[in-house]
C-alpha positions as CSV (number, residue, x, y, z in Angstrom):
1,M,-11.6,-3.4,-21.4
2,Q,-9.9,-5.4,-18.7
3,T,-9.3,-4.0,-15.2
4,I,-6.9,-4.7,-12.4
5,Y,-9.7,-6.4,-10.4
6,K,-8.9,-9.8,-11.8
7,F,-5.5,-9.8,-10.0
8,H,-4.4,-10.2,-6.4
9,G,-1.5,-9.5,-4.2
10,L,-0.1,-11.9,-1.7
11,Q,-0.2,-10.6,1.8
12,F,2.7,-11.2,4.3
13,N,0.5,-13.7,6.2
14,G,0.2,-15.7,3.0
15,N,-3.4,-14.8,2.2
16,K,-4.4,-13.6,-1.3
17,K,-5.9,-10.1,-1.4
18,S,-8.1,-9.5,-4.4
19,L,-7.6,-6.2,-6.0
20,A,-11.3,-6.2,-6.5
21,D,-11.5,-5.4,-2.8
22,F,-10.3,-1.9,-3.8
23,S,-13.1,-1.4,-6.3
24,G,-14.4,2.2,-6.3
25,K,-11.1,3.6,-5.1
26,V,-8.3,5.5,-6.9
27,L,-5.1,3.5,-6.6
28,L,-1.4,4.3,-6.9
29,I,0.4,1.0,-7.5
30,V,4.2,1.2,-6.8
31,N,7.0,-1.2,-7.0
32,T,9.3,-0.6,-4.0
33,A,12.7,-1.5,-2.6
34,S,14.4,-0.9,0.7
35,R,17.9,-0.2,-0.5
36,C,17.3,2.3,-3.3
37,F,18.0,6.0,-3.7
38,F,14.2,6.4,-4.0
39,T,13.4,4.5,-0.8
40,K,12.7,7.9,0.8
41,Q,9.6,7.9,-1.3
42,Y,8.0,5.5,1.2
43,R,7.4,8.5,3.5
44,S,6.1,10.7,0.7
45,L,3.7,7.8,-0.3
46,E,2.5,7.6,3.3
47,Q,1.9,11.3,3.4
48,L,0.0,11.1,0.1
49,Y,-2.0,8.2,1.5
50,Q,-2.9,10.0,4.7
51,R,-4.0,13.1,2.7
52,Y,-6.4,11.2,0.4
53,K,-7.3,7.9,2.1
54,D,-10.6,9.3,3.5
55,R,-11.6,10.4,0.0
56,G,-11.3,6.9,-1.6
57,F,-7.6,6.6,-2.3
58,E,-5.1,3.8,-1.7
59,V,-1.5,3.2,-2.2
60,L,-0.5,-0.4,-3.0
61,A,3.2,-1.3,-2.6
62,F,4.7,-4.3,-4.3
63,P,8.4,-4.8,-3.3
64,S,10.7,-6.1,-5.9
65,N,14.3,-7.2,-6.1
66,D,14.5,-6.9,-9.9
67,F,16.7,-3.8,-10.1
68,H,20.3,-4.4,-8.9
69,E,19.0,-6.5,-5.9
70,Q,17.9,-3.4,-4.0
71,E,15.2,-5.4,-2.1
72,P,17.0,-8.3,-0.4
73,M,14.5,-8.6,2.4
74,T,11.4,-10.9,2.3
75,G,8.7,-12.0,4.7
76,F,8.7,-10.7,8.3
77,Q,11.9,-8.7,7.9
78,L,10.5,-6.8,4.9
79,E,7.1,-6.2,6.6
80,T,8.9,-4.9,9.7
81,F,11.0,-2.6,7.6
82,C,7.9,-1.1,5.9
83,R,5.8,-0.9,9.0
84,V,8.3,0.1,11.7
85,H,11.3,1.7,9.9
86,E,9.3,3.5,7.2
87,Q,6.1,3.7,9.2
88,V,3.8,3.0,6.3
89,T,0.2,2.1,6.9
90,F,-1.0,1.4,3.4
91,P,-1.0,-2.1,2.0
92,V,2.4,-3.7,1.3
93,F,2.4,-7.1,-0.4
94,K,5.0,-9.8,-0.6
95,R,8.0,-9.4,-2.9
96,I,7.3,-10.1,-6.6
97,H,9.0,-9.7,-9.9
98,V,7.9,-6.6,-11.9
99,V,9.9,-7.3,-15.1
100,G,11.5,-10.2,-16.8
101,D,10.6,-13.9,-17.4
102,Y,9.0,-14.3,-13.9
103,C,7.0,-11.0,-14.0
104,D,3.9,-11.1,-11.9
105,P,0.7,-11.1,-14.0
106,L,-0.4,-7.8,-12.4
107,Y,2.7,-6.1,-13.7
108,K,2.5,-7.7,-17.1
109,F,-1.0,-6.2,-17.3
110,L,0.1,-2.7,-16.0
111,A,2.8,-2.5,-18.6
112,D,0.9,-3.8,-21.6
113,R,-1.1,-1.3,-23.6
114,E,-2.9,-4.0,-25.5
115,Q,-4.2,-5.4,-22.2
116,N,-4.9,-2.3,-20.1
117,G,-5.8,0.0,-23.0
118,T,-3.8,3.0,-21.9
119,V,-0.3,2.5,-20.6
120,G,2.5,0.6,-22.4
121,V,5.5,1.3,-20.1
122,K,7.1,-1.2,-17.8
123,P,9.0,-0.2,-14.7
124,Y,12.6,0.9,-15.5
125,W,13.5,1.2,-11.8
126,N,12.1,1.0,-8.3
127,F,9.3,3.3,-7.3
128,H,7.7,3.4,-10.7
129,K,4.0,4.4,-10.2
130,Y,0.8,3.4,-12.0
131,L,-2.4,5.4,-11.4
132,V,-5.7,3.4,-11.6
133,D,-9.1,5.0,-11.6
134,K,-12.2,4.0,-9.5
135,N,-13.2,1.5,-12.2
136,G,-9.9,-0.4,-12.1
137,K,-8.6,1.1,-15.4
138,V,-5.0,2.1,-15.7
139,V,-5.0,5.8,-16.6
140,D,-1.4,7.0,-16.1
141,F,2.1,6.3,-14.9
142,F,4.9,8.2,-13.3
143,Y,8.6,7.4,-13.5
144,S,10.6,6.7,-10.3
145,F,12.0,10.2,-10.2
146,T,8.5,11.8,-10.0
147,S,7.8,12.5,-6.3
148,P,4.5,11.0,-5.0
149,Q,3.7,14.5,-3.8
150,S,4.5,16.3,-7.0
151,G,1.8,18.7,-8.3
152,R,1.3,16.4,-11.4
153,V,0.6,13.3,-9.3
154,M,-1.7,15.1,-6.8
155,T,-3.6,16.9,-9.5
156,K,-4.3,13.6,-11.3
157,I,-5.4,12.0,-8.0
158,E,-7.7,14.8,-7.1
159,Q,-9.3,14.7,-10.6
160,L,-9.9,11.0,-10.3
161,I,-11.2,11.2,-6.8
162,S,-13.7,13.9,-7.8
163,E,-15.0,12.0,-10.8
164,L,-18.5,10.5,-10.3
């Protein structure tokens, strides 16, 4: 079974960050946008991150402009928005495509059951969430309307964190 560890994210400074660097951690991978109804979830994601980060949990944000051009920012402007305006401290990567002809390989993998072995759902909107276990296996997903701090999300994270 393939894992997410063969992929990378492009940091704002232009360096590639291997997702293998997050090996052994539970991950919530989210496609984000700054001008979306769900943008308020940045704060919920940060609270979730703060709650579980010391127990082996990470949130990885991948901004995307794929849904009605709700992420027009790039580069320093986007990084400033995330770090200063939304006050997120978890990793946020450069803007990518999460659907369509130019879809990033990570998101092709996340949405393809034949490749990841579990989930076969592509993002239908911003703030779609994929949950990944400590071994890099995609284990679940949550639609945009599911709050990052919903009981369903937190129960799953706690189960995965507690697994040996």
